C-alpha positions as CSV (number, residue, x, y, z in Angstrom):
1,X,54.4,-43.2,-68.8
2,X,57.8,-43.8,-67.6
3,X,59.1,-44.8,-71.1
4,X,57.5,-41.8,-72.5
5,X,59.3,-39.3,-70.0
6,X,62.7,-41.5,-70.6
7,X,62.5,-41.0,-74.3
8,X,61.6,-37.1,-74.3
9,X,64.3,-36.6,-72.0
10,X,66.9,-38.4,-74.1
11,X,65.5,-36.3,-76.9
12,X,66.1,-33.3,-75.4
13,X,69.5,-34.2,-74.2
14,X,70.2,-34.9,-77.8
15,X,68.3,-31.8,-79.4
16,X,68.2,-29.1,-76.5
17,X,65.4,-27.0,-78.1
18,X,62.3,-25.3,-76.5
19,X,59.5,-28.1,-78.0
20,X,61.6,-31.1,-76.6
21,X,61.9,-29.3,-73.2
22,X,58.2,-28.7,-73.4
23,X,57.6,-32.2,-74.5
24,X,59.7,-33.5,-71.2
25,X,57.5,-31.3,-68.8
26,X,54.3,-32.3,-70.2
27,X,55.2,-35.9,-69.7
28,X,56.7,-35.3,-66.0
29,X,53.5,-33.4,-64.8
30,X,52.2,-36.7,-63.5
31,X,55.3,-37.3,-61.9
32,X,55.8,-33.8,-60.3
33,X,52.2,-34.0,-59.1
34,X,52.7,-37.3,-57.5
35,X,55.8,-36.0,-55.4
36,X,53.7,-33.2,-54.2
37,X,50.7,-35.6,-53.2
38,X,53.2,-37.1,-51.2
39,X,53.7,-33.8,-49.1
40,X,51.9,-32.9,-45.6
41,X,51.4,-29.5,-47.3
42,X,51.1,-26.7,-44.3
43,X,48.8,-24.3,-44.0
44,X,50.3,-21.3,-45.3
45,X,49.8,-18.7,-48.4
46,X,53.0,-19.5,-49.9
47,X,52.2,-23.7,-50.1
48,X,49.3,-24.0,-52.1
49,X,49.1,-26.9,-54.8
50,X,49.8,-24.9,-57.6
51,X,52.8,-23.3,-55.8
52,X,54.1,-26.4,-55.0
53,X,53.4,-27.8,-58.5
54,X,55.5,-24.8,-60.1
55,X,58.5,-25.4,-57.5
56,X,58.5,-29.1,-58.6
57,X,58.8,-28.2,-62.4
58,X,61.6,-25.6,-61.5
59,X,63.5,-28.7,-59.9
60,X,62.5,-30.5,-63.0
61,X,64.1,-28.4,-65.2
62,X,67.1,-28.3,-63.3
63,X,67.3,-32.3,-63.7
64,X,66.8,-31.8,-67.3
65,X,69.5,-29.6,-67.8
66,X,72.0,-31.5,-65.9
67,X,70.5,-35.2,-67.2
68,X,73.5,-37.2,-69.2
69,X,71.8,-40.5,-70.6
70,X,75.1,-42.2,-71.5
71,X,75.7,-42.6,-67.5
72,X,72.6,-45.1,-67.7
73,X,70.6,-43.4,-64.7
74,X,66.8,-43.6,-65.9
75,X,65.5,-39.8,-66.0
76,X,62.7,-40.2,-63.8
77,X,65.1,-41.5,-60.9
78,X,67.8,-38.8,-61.8
79,X,64.8,-36.1,-61.7
80,X,62.5,-37.4,-58.7
81,X,65.8,-36.5,-56.3
82,X,66.0,-33.1,-58.0
83,X,62.0,-31.9,-57.7
84,X,61.7,-33.9,-54.2
85,X,65.0,-31.8,-53.2
86,X,63.2,-28.4,-54.4
87,X,60.0,-29.2,-53.0
88,X,61.4,-29.8,-49.4
89,X,64.2,-26.9,-49.7
90,X,61.0,-24.5,-50.2
91,X,59.0,-25.7,-47.8
92,X,61.6,-25.2,-45.5
93,X,62.5,-21.9,-46.6
94,X,58.7,-20.8,-45.5
95,X,58.8,-22.7,-42.3
96,X,57.9,-20.3,-39.8
97,X,59.1,-21.7,-36.9
98,X,61.8,-19.6,-35.0
99,X,65.3,-20.8,-34.8
100,X,65.3,-21.4,-31.1
101,X,62.2,-23.6,-31.3
102,X,63.8,-25.4,-34.1
103,X,67.3,-25.5,-31.6
104,X,64.8,-27.0,-28.8
105,X,62.9,-29.4,-31.1
106,X,66.8,-31.1,-31.7
107,X,67.6,-30.9,-28.2
108,X,64.2,-32.9,-27.7
109,X,65.5,-35.6,-30.0
110,X,68.6,-36.0,-28.6
111,X,66.8,-36.3,-25.1
112,X,64.2,-39.0,-26.3
113,X,67.5,-41.0,-27.8
114,X,69.6,-40.3,-24.5
115,X,66.9,-41.5,-22.2
116,X,66.2,-44.8,-23.9
117,X,69.4,-45.8,-23.7
118,X,69.6,-44.8,-20.3
119,X,66.4,-46.4,-19.1
120,X,66.3,-49.4,-21.2
121,X,62.6,-48.0,-21.9
122,X,60.5,-45.3,-23.6
123,X,60.9,-42.2,-21.3
124,X,57.4,-40.5,-20.4
125,X,56.7,-37.2,-21.0
126,X,58.0,-35.9,-17.7
127,X,61.4,-38.1,-17.8
128,X,61.8,-35.7,-21.0
129,X,60.8,-32.4,-19.5
130,X,62.9,-33.0,-16.4
131,X,66.0,-34.0,-18.5
132,X,65.7,-30.8,-21.1
133,X,64.9,-28.3,-17.8
134,X,61.4,-27.4,-18.8
135,X,57.9,-27.6,-17.8
136,X,55.6,-30.6,-18.9
137,X,53.4,-27.7,-20.4
138,X,56.2,-26.5,-22.6
139,X,57.4,-30.0,-23.4
140,X,53.9,-30.3,-24.6
141,X,54.3,-27.7,-26.6
142,X,57.1,-28.7,-28.1
143,X,55.5,-31.7,-28.9
144,X,52.8,-30.2,-31.0
145,X,55.3,-28.2,-32.6
146,X,56.9,-31.4,-33.6
147,X,53.2,-32.8,-35.3
148,X,53.3,-29.5,-37.4
149,X,56.9,-29.0,-38.3
150,X,58.0,-32.9,-38.9
151,X,54.6,-33.8,-40.9
152,X,57.5,-33.5,-43.2
153,X,60.0,-35.5,-41.6
154,X,58.3,-38.9,-43.2
155,X,59.4,-36.7,-46.5
156,X,62.9,-36.0,-45.2
157,X,65.9,-38.1,-46.5
158,X,66.9,-41.2,-44.6
159,X,70.2,-41.6,-46.5
160,X,73.3,-39.7,-47.1
161,X,72.8,-39.1,-50.9
162,X,69.1,-37.7,-50.3
163,X,68.0,-40.2,-52.8
164,X,65.0,-41.6,-50.5
165,X,62.6,-40.4,-47.9
166,X,60.6,-42.2,-45.1
167,X,56.8,-42.3,-46.7
168,X,58.0,-43.7,-49.7
169,X,59.7,-47.0,-48.2
170,X,56.1,-47.5,-46.7
171,X,54.2,-49.5,-49.5
172,X,51.8,-46.8,-50.8
173,X,49.7,-47.9,-54.2
174,X,49.2,-44.9,-56.3
175,X,50.3,-43.2,-59.6
176,X,53.8,-42.7,-58.7
177,X,54.4,-46.5,-58.5
178,X,54.6,-46.3,-62.1
179,X,57.9,-44.3,-61.9
180,X,59.4,-46.4,-59.1
181,X,62.6,-47.3,-60.5
182,X,65.0,-48.0,-57.0
183,X,65.0,-51.2,-55.1
184,X,63.6,-50.1,-51.3
185,X,62.9,-53.8,-49.9
186,X,65.4,-53.6,-47.0
187,X,64.7,-50.3,-45.8
188,X,60.8,-50.5,-46.5
189,X,61.3,-54.0,-44.0
190,X,62.9,-52.0,-41.6
191,X,60.7,-49.2,-41.5
192,X,57.8,-51.7,-41.1
193,X,59.7,-53.5,-38.4
194,X,60.2,-49.8,-36.7
195,X,56.4,-49.2,-36.7
196,X,55.4,-52.8,-35.6
197,X,57.7,-52.1,-32.7
198,X,55.4,-48.7,-31.6
199,X,52.7,-49.4,-29.2
200,X,49.3,-50.4,-30.5
201,X,47.9,-46.7,-29.8
202,X,50.8,-45.2,-31.7
203,X,50.3,-47.7,-34.9
204,X,46.8,-46.7,-35.0
205,X,47.4,-42.5,-34.9
206,X,50.3,-43.1,-37.6
207,X,47.9,-44.9,-40.0
208,X,44.7,-42.9,-39.2
209,X,46.5,-39.7,-40.0
210,X,48.7,-40.4,-42.5
211,X,47.4,-43.4,-44.4
212,X,43.3,-42.5,-43.6
213,X,44.0,-38.7,-43.8
214,X,41.5,-38.2,-40.9
215,X,42.1,-35.4,-39.1
216,X,43.6,-34.5,-35.7
217,X,40.2,-33.6,-34.4
218,X,38.6,-37.0,-35.9
219,X,41.3,-39.3,-34.4
220,X,40.7,-37.2,-31.3
221,X,37.2,-38.0,-31.3
222,X,37.4,-41.9,-32.2
223,X,40.4,-42.5,-29.5
224,X,38.4,-40.4,-26.6
225,X,41.3,-37.6,-26.5
226,X,41.6,-34.4,-26.6
227,X,43.0,-33.1,-30.3
228,X,46.0,-31.2,-28.2
229,X,47.3,-34.7,-27.0
230,X,46.7,-36.4,-30.4
231,X,49.3,-33.7,-31.7
232,X,51.7,-34.5,-29.0
233,X,51.5,-38.2,-29.0
234,X,52.1,-37.7,-33.0
235,X,54.7,-35.2,-32.6
236,X,56.5,-37.8,-30.6
237,X,56.2,-40.9,-32.9
238,X,57.6,-38.6,-35.6
239,X,60.6,-37.7,-33.5
240,X,60.9,-41.0,-32.6
241,X,61.1,-42.5,-36.0
242,X,63.4,-39.7,-36.9
243,X,65.7,-40.3,-34.3
244,X,65.8,-44.5,-35.0
245,X,66.2,-43.8,-38.6
246,X,69.3,-41.4,-37.7
247,X,71.1,-43.8,-35.7
248,X,70.6,-46.6,-38.2
249,X,72.0,-44.8,-40.4
250,X,75.3,-43.5,-38.4
251,X,75.6,-47.2,-37.7
252,X,75.8,-48.0,-41.3
253,X,78.0,-45.5,-42.2
């Protein structure tokens, strides 16, 4: 499958006509659909699967126009970055979270990181709320915002070039595996280590939500918690992972 896509892309680079262009698009549809399938699609009228596949195809076409096979880069690797980038940019463009809420979420990230270093342990929700100078209720609202918005955080770049995202570093046997060209062993091991360091309850919630595809309500029922509390915990997990990855990236720079 990846070989067919490569052959079509090389043919188009040599003879950029409509027929060769269409052949690339047809061969790349499984790739586009697989990238879309890895996203947590928000409940938004402009984020249907069809909308996202169309956006992904636009990213594919941009990659096709800029692809030079003489450089030796497999087209699937080159196109993948453009497809994912187009999708993430589009989802961010329809993000309804106000700028002020986004600013407060960034402050919450920083507060978590600072308090972990100062306390030498995981801060409580009350610790973070006190540090931010807000009520516990408001902090819990921020965590729910994080859960809703940062469901995309596992699809956000974790490297400077934006060629790799968090979720891809976690083993996931699906149709996209046929397209995998990049060695991700080291980062995968690091992500797995981070997840293993989470409390058992948080590991369970992460697995149930992202890999078992349970809803927040179903997880709440299994764990004897309210749906709102599960949302808060998931938001905090995502903020924690994102903060640790950003810190690791900074150390490696």
